[in-house]
C-alpha positions, 0 to 999 in steps of 0.5 A: 509534492507526489513521490517519485521515481528516485525518491527516498521512501520517507523514514517514519513509524506508522502502524501494521494490522496483524491478526494479533492486533496492531504493531509499529512499523519502521518504514525504514526498517521495512524498505532497506535492502530489499525490494518491496511492492507498496500500493495504496487504497483509498480505503479497507472494505470499499468495493474496488479495493476489496474486490479487485486491487487486495485480491490481485496483489494476493493472487500474483504474490508468487509471481512478484516474488519470483520477480525478486520482490521480497515483500508486498504492503498494501496501505490505507488511511484506515486505523490498524484494527480496520486494516487486521479485520480486512485481512481477516476478511479478505484471507491474507496471512503473510503474503501482505503486510497491512500497513495502517496509516490512520493519520494519512501521516504516511501517505501526506509525507509521499503527497499521495493524499486526496481530500474526500471531506466533502463525501464524508470520507475524510482525508484518503490515500490515492490508489497507487502502487510503487516499487522501492529498492533499499528504500528508493523508489523505481517505480510508482504509478498513481490512478486517475480519480475513480480509475483502476490500470496502473496500481493493479498487480499485472501493471506492476508485474509488467514494470518489473 
């Protein structure tokens, strides 16, 4: 079942891609007591994700924070080394936390996976964006396959 408004963010340990290498991230702690924008992409270094989705959130990070967002996180079904390399490639510093969901466990716990095995890509994360306040989802928007409208930074800003 896909995560929806009012649901709690699943509590689990996943990995974060950093410039220093992989770092464990506890989702319960990460979302606790603050407003977090989490957006998911089908894959690091993929065209729309690299050219529009991640850059949009870095470009609008200050505006999101001005509306009360404490943290912005980007998630993909990639390992922490790939997410760290993608952050470096995109010039990400501390404005976006790069979440690596290498085995898709967090993605599946939120019901946001889709299977691209037939295209050689395995299980991936759907393109989405959500807002959570103290671990509870207050807004969620999942894109139709191939679309990029409801999960971009401008749409999240409008929803806040």
